[in-house]
C-alpha positions as MATLAB code, in Angstrom:
seq = 'MSDLDVAVVGAGIAGLTTAHRLAQAGYRVEVFESESEAGGRMRCGRIDGYTIDRGAETLAPFGYPSTWELIRELGLQESGDVHRIRPPVALWRDGRAFPWLGHPLSALSRAGLSPAAWGQMLRLMAKAGRKGALDPEHPEDSIFGTSTVTELGREYHPELVDRMLEPISASAFGWTPERSTAAPLMAIMLGTKGILRWRTYKHGQDTMARKLAERLTVHVGKRVSTVKEDGTGARLMFEDGTDVTARAVVVTLPSPQITSIYPDVPDEERAFLEASTFSPVMRVACMLDRPLEPRRTTFGPKLYAALIARGESPLLAGCTVEHNKCPERAPAGKGLVSLLISPRRVPGLFEASDEDVSRLVLEEGERLLIDGLQEACVGTDVIRWKHALPDAPPEALALRKRFIQRAPGPIEYAGDWLYLRPSSEAAIASAKLAVPRVRALLER';
ca = [
      25.574  102.488   24.814;
      23.042  103.287   27.471;
      21.441  106.787   27.652;
      22.299  107.063   31.397;
      24.444  105.444   34.041;
      21.567  105.388   36.468;
      17.845  106.145   36.111;
      15.955  106.700   39.341;
      12.213  106.060   39.421;
      10.469  108.375   41.980;
      11.481  111.778   43.283;
      10.562  111.198   46.904;
      13.283  111.749   49.474;
      14.680  108.200   48.996;
      15.030  108.671   45.230;
      16.480  112.179   45.532;
      18.983  111.179   48.075;
      20.059  108.119   46.079;
      20.374  110.221   42.937;
      22.425  112.883   44.804;
      24.845  110.352   46.206;
      25.359  108.719   42.764;
      25.743  112.009   41.116;
      28.426  113.007   43.660;
      30.244  109.812   42.667;
      30.391  111.047   39.086;
      27.617  108.998   37.450;
      25.151  110.310   34.908;
      21.866  110.257   36.872;
      18.396  111.418   36.082;
      15.239  111.123   38.106;
      11.762  110.406   36.748;
       8.643  111.378   38.701;
       5.006  110.848   37.833;
       3.666  113.715   39.831;
       3.902  117.383   38.892;
       6.487  118.150   41.629;
       9.275  116.393   43.508;
       8.980  115.357   47.198;
       6.844  112.248   47.239;
       5.396  111.609   50.734;
       7.286  114.746   52.013;
       5.313  117.148   49.774;
       3.591  120.194   51.266;
       0.514  122.058   50.365;
       0.530  125.838   50.404;
      -3.033  127.291   50.629;
      -3.767  131.023   51.411;
      -0.614  131.425   53.511;
      -0.922  128.029   55.327;
       1.868  125.482   54.901;
       0.497  122.030   55.256;
       2.817  118.968   55.742;
       1.027  116.322   53.736;
       3.462  113.508   54.691;
       6.298  113.357   57.202;
       5.980  116.049   59.787;
       9.038  116.022   62.174;
      12.606  114.823   62.581;
      14.467  113.897   65.715;
      17.897  115.204   66.992;
      18.843  111.634   67.837;
      18.460  108.483   65.734;
      18.399  110.374   62.398;
      22.138  110.298   61.463;
      21.574  110.170   57.637;
      19.119  113.033   57.837;
      21.480  115.311   59.866;
      24.399  114.467   57.564;
      22.407  115.695   54.619;
      21.112  118.785   56.608;
      24.749  119.775   57.305;
      25.741  119.120   53.729;
      22.964  121.304   52.307;
      23.484  123.995   54.891;
      19.932  123.871   56.124;
      20.670  124.492   59.807;
      22.938  127.464   59.114;
      20.298  128.993   56.844;
      17.683  128.796   59.584;
      15.570  126.175   57.849;
      15.495  123.847   60.793;
      13.076  124.790   63.559;
      13.152  123.316   67.153;
       9.724  122.282   68.454;
       9.334  123.360   72.022;
       5.786  122.507   73.213;
       5.435  118.862   74.297;
       3.400  115.894   73.075;
       0.641  114.466   75.360;
      -1.355  111.300   75.663;
      -5.089  112.154   75.512;
      -7.121  110.033   77.903;
     -10.331  110.427   79.900;
     -11.010  113.759   78.185;
      -7.665  115.400   79.260;
      -4.031  115.721   78.274;
      -1.194  113.881   80.034;
       1.615  116.037   78.714;
       5.330  115.271   78.140;
       4.858  111.843   76.569;
       8.274  110.485   75.701;
      10.049  113.135   77.674;
      11.784  112.888   81.081;
       9.037  115.105   82.563;
       6.541  112.330   81.818;
       7.473  110.892   85.208;
       5.391  113.646   86.781;
       2.105  112.066   85.443;
       3.507  108.635   84.482;
       2.386  109.584   80.888;
      -1.166  108.622   81.808;
      -0.205  105.065   82.884;
      -1.227  103.400   86.166;
       1.643  102.800   88.636;
       1.721   99.078   87.735;
       1.843   99.896   84.010;
       4.478  102.560   84.496;
       6.658  100.044   86.309;
       6.296   97.518   83.470;
       7.064  100.232   80.929;
      10.335  100.904   82.610;
      11.085   97.186   82.584;
      10.352   96.952   78.926;
      12.477   99.952   78.043;
      15.364   98.672   80.167;
      15.249   95.401   78.312;
      15.172   97.116   74.888;
      18.055   99.346   75.923;
      20.493   96.462   76.606;
      23.514   96.399   74.388;
      22.775   94.426   71.211;
      19.018   94.198   71.909;
      18.009   96.398   68.990;
      19.688   97.445   65.767;
      17.677   99.862   63.602;
      19.843   98.790   60.610;
      18.878   95.205   61.104;
      15.408   94.943   62.736;
      15.218   91.181   62.031;
      18.063   90.611   64.573;
      16.299   92.166   67.565;
      15.575   90.327   70.829;
      11.870   90.774   70.087;
      11.908   88.521   67.088;
       8.750   88.704   65.046;
       6.389   89.575   67.981;
       3.813   92.146   67.134;
       3.307   95.338   68.992;
       0.204   93.871   70.634;
       2.015   90.685   71.595;
       4.949   92.555   73.134;
       2.750   95.024   75.019;
       0.421   92.368   76.452;
       3.553   90.482   77.721;
       4.200   93.308   80.081;
       0.828   95.072   80.785;
      -2.386   95.640   78.734;
      -2.159   99.425   79.321;
       1.131   99.535   77.413;
      -0.819   98.699   74.270;
      -3.827  100.938   74.872;
      -2.123  103.951   76.326;
       1.397  103.876   74.857;
       2.246  101.565   72.000;
      -0.955  101.793   70.025;
      -1.288  105.572   70.315;
       2.337  106.017   69.184;
       2.194  103.438   66.374;
      -1.223  104.604   65.104;
      -0.443  108.263   65.060;
       3.133  108.218   63.899;
       3.026  105.146   61.575;
      -0.616  104.481   60.742;
      -0.275  101.011   62.206;
      -2.692   98.733   63.913;
      -0.620   96.987   66.682;
      -1.777   93.525   65.966;
      -0.451   93.652   62.399;
       3.049   95.124   62.778;
       6.144   93.878   64.485;
       7.418   95.594   67.640;
      11.203   95.533   66.675;
      11.124   98.570   64.236;
       8.900  100.555   66.692;
      11.094   99.961   69.668;
      14.279  100.695   67.580;
      12.818  104.106   66.701;
      11.727  104.829   70.294;
      15.168  103.903   71.712;
      17.092  105.555   68.873;
      15.349  108.886   69.149;
      15.569  108.863   72.927;
      11.921  109.758   73.256;
      10.234  112.959   72.107;
      12.910  115.473   73.190;
      13.983  118.603   71.220;
      12.428  117.356   68.027;
      12.650  119.493   64.908;
      10.666  120.382   61.788;
      11.649  122.349   58.708;
      10.617  126.008   59.163;
       9.160  126.368   55.701;
       7.633  122.924   55.287;
       8.765  119.362   55.343;
       9.507  119.401   51.670;
      12.437  121.712   52.262;
      15.221  119.061   51.882;
      13.458  117.496   48.840;
      13.308  120.905   47.072;
      16.988  121.582   47.764;
      18.069  118.228   46.488;
      15.871  118.565   43.336;
      17.484  121.808   42.504;
      20.915  120.038   42.248;
      19.596  117.119   40.027;
      17.954  116.488   36.684;
      14.390  115.667   37.668;
      11.687  114.958   35.065;
       8.260  115.636   36.634;
       5.022  114.391   35.118;
       6.939  111.504   33.601;
       5.100  108.401   34.586;
       6.921  104.992   34.067;
       4.780  102.209   32.663;
       7.447   99.496   32.645;
      10.853   98.715   33.995;
      12.677   95.722   32.588;
      16.138   94.332   32.217;
      17.677   95.053   28.873;
      20.910   93.272   28.065;
      23.345   94.022   30.928;
      21.399   97.055   31.956;
      17.723   98.127   32.149;
      15.112  100.111   30.255;
      12.366  102.459   31.431;
       9.309  102.725   29.211;
       6.916  105.769   29.862;
       3.275  106.219   29.348;
       3.938  108.881   26.793;
       5.531  106.252   24.538;
       9.123  107.218   25.033;
      11.843  105.198   26.682;
      15.291  105.468   28.366;
      18.070  102.966   28.831;
      20.446  102.924   31.752;
      23.269  100.752   33.063;
      21.216  100.494   36.235;
      17.734  101.565   37.591;
      16.831  102.289   41.122;
      13.109  101.969   41.909;
      12.039  104.020   44.880;
       8.262  103.563   44.903;
       6.414  102.057   47.874;
       6.819   98.286   47.708;
       3.162   97.491   46.814;
       3.462   99.633   43.657;
       6.644   98.059   42.222;
       5.264   94.967   40.592;
       2.808   97.082   38.588;
       5.732   98.578   36.627;
       8.203   95.743   37.117;
       6.249   92.512   36.593;
       9.313   90.462   35.969;
      10.587   90.850   39.521;
      12.987   87.903   40.232;
      11.586   85.219   42.515;
      14.240   85.807   45.170;
      12.980   89.420   45.513;
       9.309   88.920   44.973;
       8.612   87.297   48.345;
       9.867   90.238   50.339;
       8.295   92.854   48.155;
       4.880   91.152   48.487;
       5.309   90.698   52.242;
       6.249   94.339   52.734;
       2.798   95.815   52.899;
       1.845   99.503   53.536;
      -0.671  101.274   55.721;
      -2.970  103.869   54.220;
      -3.211  107.152   56.134;
      -5.746  109.907   56.133;
      -5.330  113.306   57.844;
      -7.436  116.481   57.695;
      -5.589  119.835   57.874;
      -7.992  122.397   59.445;
      -7.194  125.961   58.568;
      -8.443  128.272   61.353;
      -9.123  131.974   61.632;
      -7.601  131.936   65.108;
      -4.975  129.817   66.911;
      -7.051  127.186   68.786;
      -5.518  124.209   70.630;
      -6.676  121.216   72.763;
      -8.301  121.927   76.080;
      -5.849  122.139   78.942;
      -5.800  122.600   82.665;
      -4.822  125.971   84.250;
      -1.182  125.057   84.515;
      -1.005  122.620   81.652;
       1.465  123.447   78.847;
       0.564  124.277   75.329;
       0.863  121.155   73.123;
       2.197  120.509   69.717;
       0.582  117.122   69.451;
      -1.831  114.808   71.306;
      -1.862  111.029   70.817;
      -5.245  109.566   71.522;
      -5.518  106.444   73.783;
      -7.498  103.507   72.477;
     -11.171  103.747   73.297;
     -11.172  107.576   73.528;
     -12.470  108.197   70.006;
     -14.197  106.042   67.386;
     -12.629  108.156   64.653;
      -9.408  109.948   65.628;
      -5.900  108.716   66.497;
      -4.072  111.997   67.035;
      -3.899  115.711   66.632;
      -1.014  118.059   65.661;
      -1.268  121.797   66.617;
       0.752  122.973   63.609;
       1.033  126.567   64.703;
       2.486  125.445   68.022;
       4.835  123.043   66.183;
       6.154  125.994   64.094;
       4.582  129.493   63.913;
       5.313  129.709   60.106;
       2.827  127.013   59.374;
      -0.107  129.518   59.579;
      -0.430  133.247   58.925;
      -0.013  135.591   61.835;
      -2.984  135.435   64.211;
      -4.404  132.306   62.632;
      -4.137  128.619   63.330;
      -3.633  125.253   61.683;
      -4.552  121.908   63.228;
      -4.191  118.461   61.680;
      -6.443  115.679   62.839;
      -5.304  112.061   62.058;
      -7.973  109.459   61.356;
      -7.594  106.197   63.200;
      -6.046  103.440   61.006;
      -8.969  101.275   62.001;
     -11.323  103.744   60.211;
      -9.209  104.678   57.280;
     -10.283  101.731   55.016;
     -14.011  102.578   55.390;
     -13.489  106.338   54.722;
     -10.780  106.323   52.044;
     -13.232  106.691   49.115;
     -15.489  109.058   50.981;
     -15.928  112.687   49.794;
     -13.761  115.457   51.170;
     -16.936  117.138   52.402;
     -18.036  114.077   54.356;
     -14.620  113.346   55.794;
     -14.086  116.987   56.877;
     -17.566  117.205   58.586;
     -16.996  113.969   60.540;
     -13.433  114.954   61.580;
     -14.416  118.461   62.654;
     -17.356  117.295   64.680;
     -15.265  114.676   66.477;
     -12.320  117.056   66.886;
     -14.484  119.569   68.710;
     -16.271  116.954   70.777;
     -13.000  115.328   71.893;
     -10.292  117.984   71.842;
     -10.732  121.577   70.741;
     -13.619  123.881   71.682;
     -14.879  126.110   68.884;
     -13.150  124.117   66.129;
     -15.997  124.048   63.685;
     -16.763  127.781   63.986;
     -13.051  128.768   63.606;
     -12.419  126.430   60.583;
     -12.178  128.433   57.301;
     -11.091  125.517   55.113;
      -9.813  121.968   55.148;
      -7.299  119.931   53.180;
      -8.096  116.168   53.154;
      -4.881  114.226   52.800;
      -4.952  110.624   51.635;
      -2.074  108.227   51.042;
      -2.968  104.785   49.920;
       0.587  103.630   50.475;
       1.717  105.920   53.354;
       4.018  103.924   55.564;
       5.487  100.379   55.684;
       3.737   98.000   58.035;
       6.621   95.759   59.200;
       4.557   92.532   59.373;
       6.199   89.457   60.741;
       6.430   87.799   57.309;
       8.441   90.673   55.908;
      10.725   90.803   58.930;
      11.479   87.148   58.564;
      12.390   87.536   54.867;
      14.421   90.789   55.148;
      17.872   89.486   55.706;
      17.872   87.184   52.682;
      16.568   90.093   50.547;
      19.262   92.561   51.751;
      22.074   90.000   51.177;
      21.105   89.071   47.558;
      23.614   89.840   44.752;
      23.380   93.291   43.141;
      21.426   93.532   39.862;
      20.655   96.079   37.166;
      17.367   96.969   38.913;
      17.738   98.014   42.538;
      15.520   99.615   45.233;
      15.551  102.411   47.761;
      12.838  103.417   50.244;
      11.759  103.262   53.892;
      10.276   99.859   53.357;
      13.871   98.409   53.036;
      14.249   98.945   56.812;
      10.640   98.170   57.614;
      10.939  101.439   59.536;
       8.335  104.136   58.829;
      10.321  107.362   58.962;
      11.926  109.886   56.640;
      15.239  108.845   58.174;
      14.782  105.295   56.903;
      14.011  106.624   53.417;
      17.101  108.788   53.379;
      19.239  106.031   54.926;
      18.106  103.575   52.244;
      20.445  105.375   49.819;
      23.293  103.748   51.911;
      21.920  100.395   50.888;
      21.250  101.215   47.273;
      24.349  103.223   46.284;
      27.002  100.617   47.122;
      25.008   97.934   45.308;
      24.684  100.157   42.186;
      28.335  101.056   42.272;
      29.372   97.388   42.628;
      27.415   96.642   39.501;
      28.700   99.584   37.484;
      32.358   99.101   38.478;
      32.528   95.397   37.539;
];
């Protein structure tokens, strides 16, 4: 007899949601996490009163149905844990902010686009908004096929890449537009209805993960070395020499990490796993002794984020003013700003020291965006994710349908990469793919 009904590898939000749903169905489920705490890419750092989102930063009121279902179930909105972000996002171009990006008020400044590009942007969004044009659950079936972000943007107007699609995809997803397909990006843009009334968790983006982990048996500091089929079930072997058997295993690691613990991946699964690459991401959280923000005009609104147009900076892709996003992110009277390194620069800086990365980012952040940044900074937190967000390359998009339609097996998967959609919503929603497959196997 197996030790467990289901063993879940990884206590990120995908693993915790999957375990939660299986436990609700009455199965014996335990979660095994290599790190010292649950949360995965939604973990937070808490340093001297500053709360630093080290992974996902926001959630949308639209296009996040699985997230809001879980928020309601856990009572997070009633408890005041969900905070509405009121300041806008801006495109940063030519040394200034063009606010209200992704908001109806963007029409006032055309979001930094020329009249011709604005017209083409409206044409593109109208096409994407047609019934049946996009399905976030099935990105491989979109009208855009396997066209990359660059290919789609250039089809309409070059500015759409440089001043809209690349700044959005680089800052939100860590993408370079020539590498990733447009369908998942456009599905997110249409599904969320722009950047309107977005939310964050008041006390850090790990809030939901912490609440779920409290309801489950989660073993932290328990690194899996091998996953393998064992009879009709599966076995987990750990680096400490112990092992666990289960009727089914759900692996929730980023796809590039899976074959390192599961070398016997079936051939019918391996092609999609290997095609589903991830982007690395680096961000520097700057803890400030006062609440600074990007330069603005006399009547310009305070910003919670600025996305940097291509060509504006050799180093940075975006900026989040965390204390404008949510006042609880910084102690009273102080500030917290996160500066995102361009995905084109991340590979060359990933192994650099925290000191060198902080110095470069602070210098460029002050030159480009925020006066007095270096003097006000009292500490930095350099955040590095080797496997941060799924890339959605054309090869993976072409292989996805066959992978999703394969027969259930004793080793299953959950994670944002299953949708090729880089968002916490995709990670949470992936439980709706994994759970029915596991149940079908266990109820045979």
